[in-house]
C-alpha positions in Angstrom: 6.1 -15.8 -0.3 4.0 -15.8 3.0 0.1 -16.8 3.3 -0.4 -13.5 5.0 -3.4 -11.5 3.6 -4.5 -7.9 4.2 -7.4 -5.7 2.5 -7.4 -4.0 -0.8 -10.7 -2.3 -1.2 -13.3 -4.9 -1.0 -10.7 -8.0 -1.7 -8.3 -9.7 0.1 -5.2 -9.9 -1.4 -1.4 -11.1 -0.2 0.4 -8.9 1.9 3.3 -8.9 -0.7 0.7 -8.0 -3.5 -0.8 -4.9 -1.7 1.7 -2.1 -2.5 1.6 -2.8 -6.3 -1.8 -2.8 -6.6 -2.1 0.5 -4.6 0.7 1.9 -7.0 -1.3 0.6 -10.1 -4.2 2.7 -8.8 -2.3 5.8 -8.1 -0.3 5.8 -11.2 -3.4 5.7 -13.2 -5.2 8.3 -11.3 -2.3 10.9 -10.3 -3.3 13.5 -12.7 -7.2 13.4 -11.7 -6.8 12.5 -7.9 -7.9 15.9 -6.7 -10.9 15.7 -8.7 -11.8 12.1 -7.7 -11.4 13.3 -3.8 -14.2 15.9 -5.0 -16.2 13.6 -6.4 -15.8 10.8 -3.5 -16.3 13.0 -0.5 -18.9 15.6 -2.0 -15.9 18.2 -1.2 -16.1 17.7 2.2 -12.5 16.4 2.2 -11.5 20.4 1.6 -13.4 21.3 4.9 -11.5 18.5 6.6 -8.1 19.6 5.3 -8.8 23.4 6.3 -9.7 22.2 9.9 -6.6 19.9 9.7 -4.4 23.1 9.0 -5.9 24.9 11.9 -5.8 21.8 14.4 -2.2 21.4 13.7 -0.9 24.6 15.3 1.7 25.0 12.8 3.9 28.3 13.4 6.4 30.0 11.6 9.8 28.3 11.6 8.2 24.8 11.9 9.2 21.6 10.3 6.2 19.7 8.4 6.0 16.0 6.9 2.9 15.6 4.7 2.9 12.0 4.3 0.9 10.5 0.9 0.7 14.4 0.4 0.4 13.7 -3.3 -0.7 16.3 -5.1 0.6 19.3 -2.5 -2.4 20.8 -1.5 -1.6 20.5 2.3 1.9 21.1 1.7 1.1 24.6 -0.2 -0.9 25.8 2.8 2.1 24.3 5.3 4.7 26.3 3.3 3.1 29.4 3.5 2.5 29.6 7.2 6.0 28.0 8.3 7.4 30.9 6.0 11.1 30.9 4.9 12.4 29.8 8.1 10.5 26.6 8.2 10.5 23.3 6.1 7.5 21.4 4.6 8.5 17.8 3.2 6.1 16.3 0.7 6.4 12.7 0.7 4.5 10.1 -1.2 5.7 6.6 -1.9 4.0 7.0 -5.4 6.3 9.0 -7.9 3.5 9.7 -10.4 1.7 11.7 -7.3 4.9 13.1 -6.2 5.6 14.4 -9.6 2.0 16.0 -9.8 2.6 17.5 -6.4 5.9 18.8 -7.3 4.6 20.2 -10.7 1.8 21.8 -9.0 3.8 23.7 -6.6 6.3 24.5 -9.0 3.5 26.2 -11.0 2.3 27.9 -7.7 5.8 29.5 -7.1 6.1 27.3 -3.6 9.6 25.7 -4.0 12.0 27.7 -1.6 10.7 25.6 1.8 9.5 22.6 0.2 11.4 19.3 -0.1 10.1 16.1 -1.9 10.8 12.6 -0.6 9.7 9.6 -2.2 8.9 7.5 0.9 7.3 4.6 2.3 5.3 5.6 5.4 6.1 2.4 7.2 10.0 3.0 6.7 10.5 6.9 6.6 14.0 7.7 5.8 14.2 10.5 8.6 15.9 11.0 11.6 14.2 10.4 14.8 12.8 13.6 16.5 12.5 15.7 13.0 9.2 17.3 12.8 7.0 19.5 14.5 3.9 18.3 12.8 3.0 15.2 10.7 -0.2 15.0 8.3 -1.1 11.7 6.6 -4.7 12.5 4.8 -6.5 9.9 3.4 -3.3 7.5 3.0 -3.2 5.3 5.9 -5.9 3.0 4.3 -3.6 2.6 1.4 -0.6 1.4 4.1 -0.1 -2.5 4.3 1.0 -2.4 7.9 -0.8 0.4 9.5 0.8 -0.2 12.9 4.3 -0.1 11.5 3.6 3.2 9.8 2.2 4.7 12.8 5.4 3.7 14.9 7.6 5.0 11.9 5.6 8.4 12.1 6.0 8.6 16.3 9.7 7.8 15.8 10.6 10.7 13.5 8.0 13.2 15.4 9.6 15.7 17.9 8.3 15.4 21.3 5.2 17.5 21.9 4.5 17.0 18.2 1.4 16.6 16.3 0.5 13.7 14.4 -2.8 14.4 12.2 -4.6 11.4 10.4 -7.4 12.0 8.1 -9.5 8.9 7.0 -13.1 8.3 5.8 -13.1 5.3 8.2 -14.0 5.2 11.9 -10.9 4.9 14.3 -10.2 1.7 16.3 -8.2 1.4 19.3 -5.0 -0.3 19.0 -2.7 -1.3 21.7 0.4 -2.4 19.9 1.5 1.0 19.0 
């Protein structure tokens, strides 16, 4: 065990404890996650996600990675845009959230061009230069090592691809990426 600490909400916790604490939260809220986002953001997250889709430049045939995609709302929209020639990967570290997303997309009949991956944003299990577009909507704050996660995302992003990060916080310039 190290003495390194990180933030978890308004608390400081040991780095080794954060992933487990985040997992506990999302296991407990998976079925109500979209309602929680509506309440916490006053519904504004839906507008931001619509803007993300528009800004992504996603086209038919593209390959998209939706990290921390949970309930699959962005994945569903991307799936329609990329069509049968494209692929969307819904990735989430939390199996409860991934299950909710898989069930929702299955209920909507969106399964042909969607793949599911239980994956940690810090260690993405995909080859280099795999995706035209990568999104992470309101998930980066839950990652223990944000720089490591961003480097992992950039590794799997194709040259000229787009990474879109949605968060409630203000961006801070990091020189370590």
